[in-house]
N, C-alpha and C positions, 0 to 999 in steps of 0.2 A: 596158294598156299606160300609158307613163311613170307606172308607179306609185309613182315616187320625188318626183316631181314634184307637190306640191300645192299649187295654191293656196287663199286663203280659202276662194273657193266651194266647192270642191273638199272640202275638211276638212271645211267645214259639212255635204255630204251624207254621207261618210264617218261622220261623228259620229252624225249621224242614223239612219245604216243599223245601226248597232249596238244600236238601241234596240227593232229590229223582230224580231219572230217569226220565225224561218225558215216556219212553216209557218200560212197562214191558211185559217179554216176558215169556209166562208160563213156558216153559220148564227151562229155567235158574232162574224163583222165586222159582222152586220147587227144583232145585238144591242145591240153595242157602240155602232155610230152610232145607233142607236133612243132608247136611254138618253140617250145626250147631244143627244137631239133635232138631229141634225146635217142641216142644210138637203136633203143631198144621198141622204139615208139610205135610200130606195127604190128608187135607181138599178138596172136591171137589171146594167148590166156592174159589180159590186160590188168587186171587185178594186182596179180604176183609182180607185174614189171612196173607197174606204178609202185608198191611199196619200194621197190629196191631205187628206183627214180628220186621218190621222195625223202628216203635215207641217205642217199647220196648225197643229195643236194644240203641234205640236214647237217652234215659232216662237214660240206663246205663253208656253212652260215655260222660253225662252232667248231671251228679249227682247234680247238682245246681237247676238245673230245678226241682226237686223232691221237692224243697220248693214252687211249682206253682203246680204241677199234680203228681200223684203218679199211676203207673200202677196197676190195680187189677189183682191178680191173683189168688184169690180164687173165685172159677169157682164150688163148691159144690153144690148138692142137699140144696137147702133152702137159699144159699147166694145170691145176687144179681148178674145178670148174665151180668154185664158191666164191658166196659173196664177199666174207669180212672174215680179218683175222683181228685177233684180239691181241692187246702186247704184252701178255702175261704165258702168249707163244700154242693157243690154240683156235683151232677156225670154226667158222659157225656159216649159215646158211639161213637167208630169209625167205620165210614161206607164207601163203595167205591159206587157207585152208575153211572150205565151205562147211556148216555146220552138218549139213545132210551126207556130208562124205562118210564113208564107213574106214578110211582111213586116209595118212596124210604120207605121201608119195616121196620117200627124199632123194640123196644123190646115188650113185654109181657104188655098187658095193663094193668092190675091190678099192676103190678111192679110199672110203670111211672106215675101211678096216684098216689099212695102209697107216691111216691117220691116228687110229686106236692104238696102234701097236708104238708109235712115237710121241703123241703127244696124250695120250689116256683119256682124253675127252673130248666131245664134240658136239657144239650148242647150235639147234633149232630155233628160232625166234619167229614162231608163230601167231598172226593175225587170223582170228578167226571171225567168221563172218556169215549172217543169212545170205541166200543169194534170190536174186530175183533173173529167171532166165530171159534170154531176149524173145524166144519164140514166144513169151505170153507178152510181148510188147508190142508186135507187129515187124520185129526184124531191125528198129530203127538202128539202134547201135552197129547191127551186120552191116544194114547198108551204105551207113556209113564211112565203115572201117574199108569195105572194099572201093566204094568211090574216092576214097581221097588215096587209094595205092594204083587206080585208073584202071580196076578188074572188070571186066564184063559180064563175070556171073556175082550178081550185088547180094547173091545169098548162100555165098560160098561160106563155109565154117556156122553155116546157119544154127544146127540143131545144137551146139555145143557154147554158143557164142553167151556171154555174161551181160545182161543188161544194166544191172547194177549190184551192189553188195552194200550191208550195214554192217559194219564192227561192232562185234559184240565183247570180247576178250583178249587178251595180250597173254600169251604162254610161252616160256623160254623152258626148252626140254633139253634135258642133256645126255648124249649116248656116252657110255663108260663101260670100262670092262665088265663092270658088274649087274649090269642090265642089257649088255650088247644081245644075248639071248632070246629077248624077246621082240627083237626084230623079225619081220619076217620078208620073203622076196617078193618083185613085182619082178618078173621078166617079161619084156619088152618086144618078143618075137625078133623076126626077123628085117633086117635092112633091105631097101630094094635092089640091091647086088645079091641078095639070097645069102647074108652073113649075118648071126646072129648075133642081136644086140647086147651089148651088157647089161646085167641084171642088176637093178637097182634095189635100194633099201625100203620098207615100206612099215608104218607105225598104223597098226589099226587102234580104231579110235578108244574099243574097252580097254587097249593096255597104255594109253597115253600117260595114267599116273602114272606108272612104272620109269617114266622119263622124265617128269613134272618137275622143274624146282621152284619154279617162279609162276602165279598167276595173278592178274588184276583186270578187272571190267575197264572197258573205254566208255 
């Protein structure tokens, strides 16, 4: 949508997109993050964190873009748990999304609604992909990941681990006061101590067109 209209923010992500490999292999991505001693190098959902890792490094390599957008490192308790802040005064978050998934799982509902009150809008930068599960590939990524952490159970997280992803397209979604009623709730259940976990927002794949402001193939 709106392929000919590129704001500086959209141009930034278009240029970043060109630096990415279309196919991401789990072992290769983990190895790259481990080699760099990236703080999220052992996260189980590696594709999303590899996206963050690559974008953070892209901004470091292209400091002129920090005039448009900054990567937020402050993820302490009480701070806003989002990835990016645009110089125009609104926040964004980076997401990877499997094409087979029925929804994009978003951030804490209270946080997003508070942001919409003050900033009027919020962006999700989404890399959509086809997914190959590790269960179909002899659990090679799962075993690699567990070995690297010296875990005794080499099949921990095996049913959910992705083996590889193939990027299909980039989407930029905007949540604002006019479309926020299309959001749904994701109830996370309870913490180990029995307390209720915060509700997150969710965007149904069938309703994404209500939020999409830009889309391009990879």
